[in-house]
Each structure stands twice: as C-alpha cells, then as structure tokens.
N, CA, C and O atoms as a GROMACS GRO file, in nm:
protein
  520
    1MET      N    1  -1.564   3.850   0.136
    1MET     CA    2  -1.564   3.783   0.230
    1MET      C    3  -1.474   3.833   0.329
    1MET      O    4  -1.352   3.818   0.315
    2ASN      N    5  -1.544   3.913   0.467
    2ASN     CA    6  -1.503   3.990   0.582
    2ASN      C    7  -1.420   3.930   0.638
    2ASN      O    8  -1.388   3.825   0.583
    3SER      N    9  -1.346   3.968   0.770
    3SER     CA   10  -1.262   3.904   0.840
    3SER      C   11  -1.361   3.839   0.956
    3SER      O   12  -1.328   3.731   1.006
    4GLU      N   13  -1.466   3.896   0.994
    4GLU     CA   14  -1.580   3.802   1.096
    4GLU      C   15  -1.617   3.667   1.030
    4GLU      O   16  -1.651   3.576   1.104
    5THR      N   17  -1.612   3.648   0.894
    5THR     CA   18  -1.649   3.488   0.854
    5THR      C   19  -1.546   3.380   0.822
    5THR      O   20  -1.558   3.260   0.801
    6VAL      N   21  -1.400   3.493   0.827
    6VAL     CA   22  -1.267   3.359   0.781
    6VAL      C   23  -1.268   3.339   0.879
    6VAL      O   24  -1.260   3.430   0.960
    7PRO      N   25  -1.282   3.192   0.920
    7PRO     CA   26  -1.214   3.118   1.069
    7PRO      C   27  -1.084   3.123   1.070
    7PRO      O   28  -1.018   3.130   0.966
    8SER      N   29  -1.026   3.118   1.199
    8SER     CA   30  -0.908   3.111   1.230
    8SER      C   31  -0.820   2.985   1.247
    8SER      O   32  -0.698   2.974   1.266
    9GLU      N   33  -0.915   2.896   1.234
    9GLU     CA   34  -0.862   2.731   1.238
    9GLU      C   35  -0.954   2.682   1.127
    9GLU      O   36  -1.064   2.735   1.115
   10ILE      N   37  -0.906   2.558   1.024
   10ILE     CA   38  -0.977   2.509   0.963
   10ILE      C   39  -0.954   2.389   0.974
   10ILE      O   40  -0.836   2.377   1.011
   11PRO      N   41  -1.017   2.261   0.960
   11PRO     CA   42  -1.035   2.111   0.984
   11PRO      C   43  -0.910   2.073   0.831
   11PRO      O   44  -0.898   2.138   0.727
   12ILE      N   45  -0.849   1.969   0.867
   12ILE     CA   46  -0.778   1.936   0.711
   12ILE      C   47  -0.777   1.801   0.735
   12ILE      O   48  -0.755   1.764   0.851
   13ALA      N   49  -0.800   1.711   0.640
   13ALA     CA   50  -0.777   1.564   0.630
   13ALA      C   51  -0.658   1.504   0.655
   13ALA      O   52  -0.556   1.567   0.628
   14MET      N   53  -0.648   1.371   0.711
   14MET     CA   54  -0.505   1.378   0.755
   14MET      C   55  -0.417   1.304   0.612
   14MET      O   56  -0.298   1.305   0.580
   15ASP      N   57  -0.534   1.246   0.552
   15ASP     CA   58  -0.426   1.200   0.435
   15ASP      C   59  -0.398   1.303   0.349
   15ASP      O   60  -0.337   1.274   0.247
   16GLU      N   61  -0.436   1.442   0.373
   16GLU     CA   62  -0.412   1.574   0.271
   16GLU      C   63  -0.304   1.601   0.372
   16GLU      O   64  -0.194   1.593   0.317
   17ALA      N   65  -0.297   1.624   0.470
   17ALA     CA   66  -0.188   1.679   0.548
   17ALA      C   67  -0.052   1.586   0.542
   17ALA      O   68   0.060   1.636   0.533
   18CYS      N   69  -0.076   1.438   0.548
   18CYS     CA   70   0.013   1.389   0.496
   18CYS      C   71   0.101   1.419   0.389
   18CYS      O   72   0.224   1.422   0.393
   19THR      N   73   0.019   1.443   0.284
   19THR     CA   74   0.050   1.450   0.135
   19THR      C   75   0.136   1.590   0.152
   19THR      O   76   0.239   1.583   0.085
   20ILE      N   77   0.128   1.672   0.198
   20ILE     CA   78   0.184   1.777   0.202
   20ILE      C   79   0.299   1.793   0.308
   20ILE      O   80   0.384   1.882   0.299
   21SER      N   81   0.295   1.702   0.406
   21SER     CA   82   0.425   1.660   0.501
   21SER      C   83   0.540   1.594   0.379
   21SER      O   84   0.657   1.631   0.365
   22LEU      N   85   0.483   1.507   0.314
   22LEU     CA   86   0.576   1.417   0.216
   22LEU      C   87   0.605   1.507   0.125
   22LEU      O   88   0.727   1.523   0.122
   23GLU      N   89   0.530   1.597   0.023
   23GLU     CA   90   0.617   1.679  -0.081
   23GLU      C   91   0.699   1.785  -0.042
   23GLU      O   92   0.789   1.836  -0.109
   24CYS      N   93   0.655   1.822   0.096
   24CYS     CA   94   0.769   1.923   0.189
   24CYS      C   95   0.867   1.872   0.176
   24CYS      O   96   0.964   1.924   0.120
   25TRP      N   97   0.865   1.753   0.225
   25TRP     CA   98   1.001   1.650   0.248
   25TRP      C   99   1.100   1.666   0.120
   25TRP      O  100   1.219   1.696   0.120
   26ARG      N  101   1.015   1.638   0.009
   26ARG     CA  102   1.067   1.576  -0.137
   26ARG      C  103   1.125   1.765  -0.183
   26ARG      O  104   1.222   1.792  -0.254
   27LEU      N  105   1.053   1.843  -0.132
   27LEU     CA  106   1.109   2.007  -0.182
   27LEU      C  107   1.188   2.007  -0.092
   27LEU      O  108   1.255   2.096  -0.143
   28GLY      N  109   1.250   1.982   0.013
   28GLY     CA  110   1.357   2.018   0.112
   28GLY      C  111   1.480   1.957   0.027
   28GLY      O  112   1.582   2.014  -0.011
   29ARG      N  113   1.431   1.807   0.008
   29ARG     CA  114   1.561   1.728  -0.070
   29ARG      C  115   1.637   1.852  -0.231
   29ARG      O  116   1.750   1.897  -0.250
   30ILE      N  117   1.548   1.861  -0.287
   30ILE     CA  118   1.558   1.945  -0.379
   30ILE      C  119   1.613   2.071  -0.388
   30ILE      O  120   1.685   2.116  -0.478
   31ALA      N  121   1.568   2.133  -0.272
   31ALA     CA  122   1.626   2.261  -0.203
   31ALA      C  123   1.776   2.234  -0.207
   31ALA      O  124   1.851   2.301  -0.278
   32LYS      N  125   1.819   2.133  -0.127
   32LYS     CA  126   1.949   2.113  -0.073
   32LYS      C  127   2.030   2.064  -0.167
   32LYS      O  128   2.150   2.076  -0.143
   33SER      N  129   1.993   2.006  -0.283
   33SER     CA  130   2.091   1.968  -0.384
   33SER      C  131   2.115   2.092  -0.475
   33SER      O  132   2.196   2.085  -0.567
   34ALA      N  133   2.043   2.206  -0.449
   34ALA     CA  134   2.074   2.350  -0.554
   34ALA      C  135   2.085   2.424  -0.475
   34ALA      O  136   2.034   2.534  -0.496
   35LYS      N  137   2.153   2.402  -0.351
   35LYS     CA  138   2.213   2.511  -0.244
   35LYS      C  139   2.302   2.628  -0.333
   35LYS      O  140   2.298   2.749  -0.309
   36GLU      N  141   2.377   2.568  -0.434
   36GLU     CA  142   2.494   2.613  -0.499
   36GLU      C  143   2.440   2.729  -0.538
   36GLU      O  144   2.514   2.827  -0.528
   37CYS      N  145   2.314   2.750  -0.586
   37CYS     CA  146   2.277   2.827  -0.678
   37CYS      C  147   2.215   2.973  -0.583
   37CYS      O  148   2.173   2.937  -0.473
   38ASN      N  149   2.205   3.101  -0.604
   38ASN     CA  150   2.165   3.198  -0.550
   38ASN      C  151   2.016   3.179  -0.519
   38ASN      O  152   1.963   3.173  -0.408
   39GLU      N  153   1.926   3.168  -0.716
   39GLU     CA  154   1.804   3.182  -0.698
   39GLU      C  155   1.712   3.078  -0.592
   39GLU      O  156   1.589   3.084  -0.580
   40SER      N  157   1.805   2.982  -0.518
   40SER     CA  158   1.738   2.896  -0.463
   40SER      C  159   1.724   2.939  -0.305
   40SER      O  160   1.667   2.860  -0.229
   41LEU      N  161   1.775   3.061  -0.256
   41LEU     CA  162   1.734   3.111  -0.133
   41LEU      C  163   1.575   3.121  -0.077
   41LEU      O  164   1.528   3.086   0.031
   42GLY      N  165   1.506   3.191  -0.207
   42GLY     CA  166   1.359   3.207  -0.169
   42GLY      C  167   1.308   3.054  -0.155
   42GLY      O  168   1.231   3.034  -0.061
   43PHE      N  169   1.340   2.953  -0.232
   43PHE     CA  170   1.288   2.822  -0.238
   43PHE      C  171   1.302   2.763  -0.123
   43PHE      O  172   1.211   2.688  -0.086
   44ARG      N  173   1.418   2.783  -0.039
   44ARG     CA  174   1.462   2.680   0.040
   44ARG      C  175   1.384   2.750   0.208
   44ARG      O  176   1.352   2.686   0.308
   45HIS      N  177   1.374   2.890   0.184
   45HIS     CA  178   1.304   2.966   0.283
   45HIS      C  179   1.180   2.910   0.279
   45HIS      O  180   1.152   2.849   0.383
   46SER      N  181   1.062   2.910   0.160
   46SER     CA  182   0.935   2.842   0.162
   46SER      C  183   0.966   2.726   0.183
   46SER      O  184   0.900   2.697   0.283
   47VAL      N  185   1.020   2.647   0.155
   47VAL     CA  186   1.035   2.502   0.220
   47VAL      C  187   1.054   2.487   0.332
   47VAL      O  188   0.987   2.396   0.382
   48ARG      N  189   1.157   2.567   0.435
   48ARG     CA  190   1.168   2.560   0.578
   48ARG      C  191   1.012   2.620   0.638
   48ARG      O  192   0.949   2.562   0.726
   49ARG      N  193   0.960   2.760   0.563
   49ARG     CA  194   0.852   2.780   0.658
   49ARG      C  195   0.711   2.705   0.648
   49ARG      O  196   0.614   2.718   0.723
   50ILE      N  197   0.725   2.618   0.529
   50ILE     CA  198   0.602   2.498   0.503
   50ILE      C  199   0.565   2.411   0.603
   50ILE      O  200   0.462   2.356   0.642
   51ALA      N  201   0.745   2.419   0.650
   51ALA     CA  202   0.818   2.269   0.733
   51ALA      C  203   0.784   2.275   0.880
   51ALA      O  204   0.762   2.179   0.953
   52GLU      N  205   0.783   2.410   0.914
   52GLU     CA  206   0.722   2.508   1.046
   52GLU      C  207   0.580   2.499   1.093
   52GLU      O  208   0.524   2.496   1.203
   53ALA      N  209   0.535   2.495   0.940
   53ALA     CA  210   0.384   2.525   0.982
   53ALA      C  211   0.331   2.353   0.985
   53ALA      O  212   0.235   2.323   1.055
   54LEU      N  213   0.383   2.280   0.927
   54LEU     CA  214   0.355   2.170   0.988
   54LEU      C  215   0.383   2.125   1.082
   54LEU      O  216   0.308   2.045   1.138
   55GLU      N  217   0.516   2.164   1.141
   55GLU     CA  218   0.558   2.111   1.294
   55GLU      C  219   0.460   2.154   1.395
   55GLU      O  220   0.418   2.086   1.488
   56LYS      N  221   0.421   2.296   1.362
   56LYS     CA  222   0.317   2.334   1.455
   56LYS      C  223   0.185   2.260   1.468
   56LYS      O  224   0.116   2.260   1.570
   57MET      N  225   0.152   2.186   1.338
   57MET     CA  226   0.046   2.137   1.358
   57MET      C  227   0.058   1.975   1.406
   57MET      O  228  -0.034   1.896   1.431
   58GLY      N  229   0.194   1.957   1.409
   58GLY     CA  230   0.226   1.821   1.505
   58GLY      C  231   0.286   1.702   1.420
   58GLY      O  232   0.314   1.592   1.467
   59PHE      N  233   0.304   1.744   1.273
   59PHE     CA  234   0.331   1.671   1.208
   59PHE      C  235   0.498   1.701   1.186
   59PHE      O  236   0.547   1.813   1.196
   60SER      N  237   0.586   1.561   1.148
   60SER     CA  238   0.710   1.534   1.148
   60SER      C  239   0.730   1.423   1.006
   60SER      O  240   0.645   1.347   0.960
   61VAL      N  241   0.832   1.438   0.972
   61VAL     CA  242   0.891   1.323   0.896
   61VAL      C  243   1.041   1.266   0.939
   61VAL      O  244   1.129   1.337   0.986
   62ILE      N  245   1.052   1.128   0.915
   62ILE     CA  246   1.129   1.088   0.932
   62ILE      C  247   1.212   1.013   0.822
   62ILE      O  248   1.148   0.930   0.757
   63ASP      N  249   1.360   1.031   0.788
   63ASP     CA  250   1.392   0.989   0.645
   63ASP      C  251   1.491   0.904   0.736
   63ASP      O  252   1.551   0.955   0.831
   64PHE      N  253   1.506   0.747   0.690
   64PHE     CA  254   1.545   0.648   0.759
   64PHE      C  255   1.731   0.658   0.682
   64PHE      O  256   1.832   0.635   0.748
   65ALA      N  257   1.729   0.688   0.562
   65ALA     CA  258   1.831   0.680   0.486
   65ALA      C  259   1.968   0.673   0.556
   65ALA      O  260   2.001   0.766   0.630
   66GLY      N  261   2.055   0.556   0.536
   66GLY     CA  262   2.163   0.600   0.585
   66GLY      C  263   2.183   0.489   0.746
   66GLY      O  264   2.293   0.442   0.774
   67ARG      N  265   2.077   0.469   0.819
   67ARG     CA  266   2.023   0.395   0.889
   67ARG      C  267   2.037   0.211   0.870
   67ARG      O  268   2.027   0.159   0.759
   68ASN      N  269   2.055   0.148   0.974
   68ASN     CA  270   2.017  -0.014   0.991
   68ASN      C  271   1.951  -0.053   0.989
   68ASN      O  272   1.881  -0.049   1.090
   69TYR      N  273   1.909  -0.121   0.886
   69TYR     CA  274   1.751  -0.162   0.872
   69TYR      C  275   1.720  -0.311   0.953
   69TYR      O  276   1.781  -0.417   0.934
   70ASP      N  277   1.634  -0.292   1.027
   70ASP     CA  278   1.564  -0.388   1.111
   70ASP      C  279   1.386  -0.433   1.070
   70ASP      O  280   1.289  -0.360   1.048
   71PRO      N  281   1.398  -0.570   1.071
   71PRO     CA  282   1.276  -0.601   1.014
   71PRO      C  283   1.147  -0.576   1.119
   71PRO      O  284   1.043  -0.638   1.097
   72GLY      N  285   1.152  -0.530   1.176
   72GLY     CA  286   1.043  -0.442   1.281
   72GLY      C  287   0.998  -0.300   1.246
   72GLY      O  288   0.899  -0.250   1.299
   73MET      N  289   1.098  -0.214   1.127
   73MET     CA  290   1.118  -0.109   1.135
   73MET      C  291   0.936  -0.063   1.081
   73MET      O  292   0.836  -0.132   1.062
   74VAL      N  293   0.959   0.054   1.072
   74VAL     CA  294   0.794   0.130   1.028
   74VAL      C  295   0.769   0.142   0.870
   74VAL      O  296   0.658   0.132   0.820
   75PRO      N  297   0.912   0.170   0.784
   75PRO     CA  298   0.862   0.177   0.669
   75PRO      C  299   0.906   0.038   0.556
   75PRO      O  300   0.987  -0.055   0.565
   76GLU      N  301   0.815   0.079   0.458
   76GLU     CA  302   0.806  -0.067   0.376
   76GLU      C  303   0.940  -0.096   0.290
   76GLU      O  304   1.009   0.003   0.263
   77VAL      N  305   0.970  -0.184   0.258
   77VAL     CA  306   1.110  -0.176   0.184
   77VAL      C  307   1.024  -0.262   0.050
   77VAL      O  308   0.951  -0.361   0.041
   78VAL      N  309   1.098  -0.128  -0.072
   78VAL     CA  310   1.029  -0.120  -0.147
   78VAL      C  311   1.136  -0.241  -0.279
   78VAL      O  312   1.102  -0.329  -0.359
   79GLU      N  313   1.290  -0.170  -0.233
   79GLU     CA  314   1.392  -0.279  -0.320
   79GLU      C  315   1.459  -0.330  -0.233
   79GLU      O  316   1.450  -0.290  -0.117
   80ALA      N  317   1.547  -0.437  -0.272
   80ALA     CA  318   1.651  -0.492  -0.194
   80ALA      C  319   1.762  -0.500  -0.253
   80ALA      O  320   1.788  -0.619  -0.270
   81ILE      N  321   1.871  -0.408  -0.308
   81ILE     CA  322   1.950  -0.458  -0.352
   81ILE      C  323   2.114  -0.541  -0.287
   81ILE      O  324   2.182  -0.513  -0.188
   82GLU      N  325   2.130  -0.649  -0.395
   82GLU     CA  326   2.249  -0.722  -0.281
   82GLU      C  327   2.374  -0.635  -0.300
   82GLU      O  328   2.403  -0.554  -0.388
   83ASP      N  329   2.444  -0.680  -0.181
   83ASP     CA  330   2.587  -0.596  -0.201
   83ASP      C  331   2.665  -0.683  -0.081
   83ASP      O  332   2.650  -0.681   0.041
   84PRO      N  333   2.778  -0.781  -0.187
   84PRO     CA  334   2.827  -0.855  -0.134
   84PRO      C  335   2.940  -0.846  -0.059
   84PRO      O  336   3.007  -0.940  -0.016
   85THR      N  337   2.968  -0.685  -0.041
   85THR     CA  338   3.120  -0.633   0.073
   85THR      C  339   3.013  -0.648   0.179
   85THR      O  340   3.079  -0.696   0.271
   86LEU      N  341   2.907  -0.638   0.218
   86LEU     CA  342   2.777  -0.635   0.355
   86LEU      C  343   2.833  -0.753   0.444
   86LEU      O  344   2.832  -0.862   0.389
   87PRO      N  345   2.868  -0.749   0.536
   87PRO     CA  346   2.859  -0.913   0.631
   87PRO      C  347   2.715  -0.940   0.661
   87PRO      O  348   2.619  -0.865   0.671
   88SER      N  349   2.726  -1.047   0.669
   88SER     CA  350   2.622  -1.155   0.675
   88SER      C  351   2.529  -1.070   0.782
   88SER      O  352   2.585  -1.006   0.872
   89GLY      N  353   2.374  -1.072   0.769
   89GLY     CA  354   2.300  -1.031   0.880
   89GLY      C  355   2.281  -0.845   0.889
   89GLY      O  356   2.226  -0.778   0.976
   90HIS      N  357   2.346  -0.805   0.772
   90HIS     CA  358   2.398  -0.663   0.829
   90HIS      C  359   2.286  -0.598   0.693
   90HIS      O  360   2.297  -0.638   0.577
   91VAL      N  361   2.190  -0.501   0.734
   91VAL     CA  362   2.073  -0.440   0.626
   91VAL      C  363   2.111  -0.310   0.650
   91VAL      O  364   2.118  -0.262   0.763
   92ILE      N  365   2.146  -0.230   0.507
   92ILE     CA  366   2.152  -0.088   0.541
   92ILE      C  367   2.040  -0.018   0.452
   92ILE      O  368   2.021  -0.062   0.338
   93ILE      N  369   1.962   0.093   0.502
   93ILE     CA  370   1.903   0.179   0.428
   93ILE      C  371   1.941   0.287   0.340
   93ILE      O  372   1.920   0.403   0.376
   94VAL      N  373   2.008   0.253   0.199
   94VAL     CA  374   2.028   0.333   0.171
   94VAL      C  375   1.969   0.463   0.053
   94VAL      O  376   2.034   0.544  -0.014
   95GLU      N  377   1.831   0.441   0.064
   95GLU     CA  378   1.775   0.548   0.008
   95GLU      C  379   1.644   0.543   0.049
   95GLU      O  380   1.592   0.433   0.028
   96THR      N  381   1.551   0.650   0.115
   96THR     CA  382   1.430   0.696   0.155
   96THR      C  383   1.333   0.728   0.010
   96THR      O  384   1.332   0.831  -0.057
   97VAL      N  385   1.269   0.623  -0.007
   97VAL     CA  386   1.169   0.690  -0.170
   97VAL      C  387   1.058   0.786  -0.099
   97VAL      O  388   1.030   0.897  -0.145
   98ALA      N  389   1.003   0.735   0.007
   98ALA     CA  390   0.903   0.830   0.083
   98ALA      C  391   0.949   0.826   0.248
   98ALA      O  392   0.990   0.726   0.307
   99PRO      N  393   0.933   0.946   0.298
   99PRO     CA  394   0.957   0.905   0.459
   99PRO      C  395   0.844   0.898   0.540
   99PRO      O  396   0.735   0.921   0.488
  100THR      N  397   0.852   0.866   0.675
  100THR     CA  398   0.770   0.825   0.738
  100THR      C  399   0.709   0.955   0.794
  100THR      O  400   0.763   1.064   0.812
  101VAL      N  401   0.568   0.910   0.821
  101VAL     CA  402   0.486   1.065   0.852
  101VAL      C  403   0.472   1.022   0.993
  101VAL      O  404   0.467   0.902   1.021
  102ILE      N  405   0.465   1.136   1.103
  102ILE     CA  406   0.429   1.152   1.220
  102ILE      C  407   0.367   1.232   1.272
  102ILE      O  408   0.416   1.344   1.281
  103TRP      N  409   0.241   1.208   1.322
  103TRP     CA  410   0.170   1.303   1.379
  103TRP      C  411   0.117   1.285   1.542
  103TRP      O  412   0.042   1.203   1.594
  104GLN      N  413   0.210   1.430   1.606
  104GLN     CA  414   0.193   1.379   1.721
  104GLN      C  415   0.203   1.288   1.773
  104GLN      O  416   0.108   1.243   1.837
  105GLY      N  417   0.368   1.204   1.764
  105GLY     CA  418   0.425   1.093   1.823
  105GLY      C  419   0.398   0.953   1.758
  105GLY      O  420   0.468   0.852   1.765
  106GLN      N  421   0.230   0.982   1.664
  106GLN     CA  422   0.167   0.835   1.580
  106GLN      C  423   0.231   0.854   1.453
  106GLN      O  424   0.261   0.957   1.393
  107VAL      N  425   0.249   0.717   1.421
  107VAL     CA  426   0.287   0.699   1.266
  107VAL      C  427   0.167   0.683   1.202
  107VAL      O  428   0.094   0.590   1.238
  108VAL      N  429   0.130   0.762   1.106
  108VAL     CA  430   0.067   0.809   1.024
  108VAL      C  431   0.044   0.766   0.904
  108VAL      O  432  -0.055   0.730   0.841
  109LYS      N  433   0.141   0.777   0.888
  109LYS     CA  434   0.214   0.722   0.698
  109LYS      C  435   0.326   0.621   0.711
  109LYS      O  436   0.433   0.671   0.745
  110PRO      N  437   0.324   0.507   0.694
  110PRO     CA  438   0.452   0.470   0.666
  110PRO      C  439   0.514   0.487   0.569
  110PRO      O  440   0.452   0.501   0.464
  111GLY      N  441   0.706   0.492   0.567
  111GLY     CA  442   0.776   0.542   0.471
  111GLY      C  443   0.798   0.420   0.365
  111GLY      O  444   0.754   0.307   0.383
  112GLN      N  445   0.859   0.452   0.272
  112GLN     CA  446   0.926   0.309   0.155
  112GLN      C  447   1.065   0.340   0.149
  112GLN      O  448   1.098   0.454   0.117
  113VAL      N  449   1.156   0.246   0.176
  113VAL     CA  450   1.277   0.256   0.162
  113VAL      C  451   1.342   0.177   0.090
  113VAL      O  452   1.267   0.090   0.045
  114ILE      N  453   1.472   0.164   0.050
  114ILE     CA  454   1.548   0.063  -0.081
  114ILE      C  455   1.698   0.066   0.048
  114ILE      O  456   1.773   0.154   0.091
  115VAL      N  457   1.681  -0.099   0.073
  115VAL     CA  458   1.790  -0.121   0.138
  115VAL      C  459   1.918  -0.217   0.074
  115VAL      O  460   1.898  -0.287  -0.025
  116LYS      N  461   2.020  -0.212   0.124
  116LYS     CA  462   2.145  -0.260   0.062
  116LYS      C  463   2.119  -0.431   0.158
  116LYS      O  464   2.058  -0.417   0.264
  117ARG      N  465   2.148  -0.533   0.135
  117ARG     CA  466   2.165  -0.633   0.207
  117ARG      C  467   2.266  -0.735   0.136
  117ARG      O  468   2.276  -0.736   0.013
  118PRO      N  469   2.344  -0.824   0.221
  118PRO     CA  470   2.408  -0.930   0.166
  118PRO      C  471   2.360  -1.046   0.080
  118PRO      O  472   2.251  -1.102   0.095
  119PRO      N  473   2.452  -1.079  -0.014
  119PRO     CA  474   2.370  -1.206  -0.081
  119PRO      C  475   2.288  -1.315   0.030
  119PRO      O  476   2.325  -1.349   0.142
  120LEU      N  477   2.169  -1.353  -0.040
  120LEU     CA  478   2.095  -1.431   0.072
  120LEU      C  479   2.212  -1.602   0.024
  120LEU      O  480   2.281  -1.624  -0.076
  121ARG      N  481   2.188  -1.680   0.135
  121ARG     CA  482   2.214  -1.791   0.139
  121ARG      C  483   2.094  -1.873   0.079
  121ARG      O  484   1.978  -1.832   0.074
  122PRO      N  485   2.145  -2.009   0.030
  122PRO     CA  486   1.986  -2.101   0.011
  122PRO      C  487   1.928  -2.121   0.140
  122PRO      O  488   1.812  -2.161   0.127
  123GLN      N  489   1.962  -2.107   0.261
  123GLN     CA  490   1.871  -2.162   0.342
  123GLN      C  491   1.769  -2.062   0.423
  123GLN      O  492   1.671  -2.086   0.495
  124GLU      N  493   1.838  -1.932   0.377
  124GLU     CA  494   1.775  -1.800   0.429
  124GLU      C  495   1.662  -1.725   0.338
  124GLU      O  496   1.669  -1.726   0.215
  125SER      N  497   1.587  -1.676   0.390
  125SER     CA  498   1.422  -1.650   0.366
  125SER      C  499   1.474  -1.470   0.337
  125SER      O  500   1.572  -1.401   0.362
  126ILE      N  501   1.340  -1.454   0.269
  126ILE     CA  502   1.390  -1.334   0.229
  126ILE      C  503   1.271  -1.215   0.325
  126ILE      O  504   1.176  -1.162   0.267
  127GLU      N  505   1.296  -1.197   0.438
  127GLU     CA  506   1.234  -1.136   0.541
  127GLU      C  507   1.230  -0.982   0.536
  127GLU      O  508   1.133  -0.911   0.562
  128VAL      N  509   1.371  -0.939   0.493
  128VAL     CA  510   1.387  -0.822   0.425
  128VAL      C  511   1.265  -0.709   0.353
  128VAL      O  512   1.225  -0.593   0.364
  129MET      N  513   1.242  -0.824   0.280
  129MET     CA  514   1.119  -0.813   0.158
  129MET      C  515   0.946  -0.791   0.170
  129MET      O  516   0.853  -0.752   0.099
  130GLU      N  517   0.965  -0.839   0.301
  130GLU     CA  518   0.795  -0.877   0.365
  130GLU      C  519   0.732  -0.739   0.394
  130GLU      O  520   0.617  -0.731   0.438
   0.00000   0.00000   0.00000
C-alpha cells in the first residue's frame, strides 16, 4: 500500500471509541499502581499517548470515585454498601467500576459506580439503586 492510498483520517464507530477510552482508563489505573517499578515507565508513557490521542478526537473520561453521589448523576449504581458511620442522606461514590465516557461535551457511555450509604430506615426507599 503506498502513501497515496492511505487516508489521513478514518471513521471510527462510537462504540469502539468508547471501548478504547474505557480500556485506556483501566490501563492508566494499572500503570499508577505499578509506579514503583522502573519497567512501568514505558507502560505509563504508552497510556499517556493513547489518552492524548483520544483527547484530540474529543474523548475524555470521568472517574467519580470519592465524590458525593446524587441520584441525578449519570453513572449507574451497581452496588450500594451500607456504612453506619455515614450521616443520613449522605452517599459517597467509593469506587468507579467503569468511567463515564464523554465526547465533545456529551455523555456517550454512562459509567458504573459503587456507593456507600447509611443504612436505610424502614420508611426510606432505595432511590440510590435505581
């Protein structure tokens, strides 16, 4: 194939771009945990380059871990863990299972999170789990 027949741009399916974004995020988490290791330098560099390429295409990911949860948030709650030390009405996202993928400012793939919440009182509904 010569350079005249190779296009400078190619279309990519949104689903595939979301998968690449998600896997780049996962690799980034692994790279951070392997920071101590000298061999991880090349790995972290590769993850950074993939993330930069995705950003140029308009993609970004949001990891909601550590934030307060609001039932109107985009991510799906896949698990709610009771924590009796939390005050009533206070729900915290403790882990991101999958980040929310954004393309040009729009949510294209909602994430999944695990939250901690205080124990439910008998009259309370489980809004967090919807």
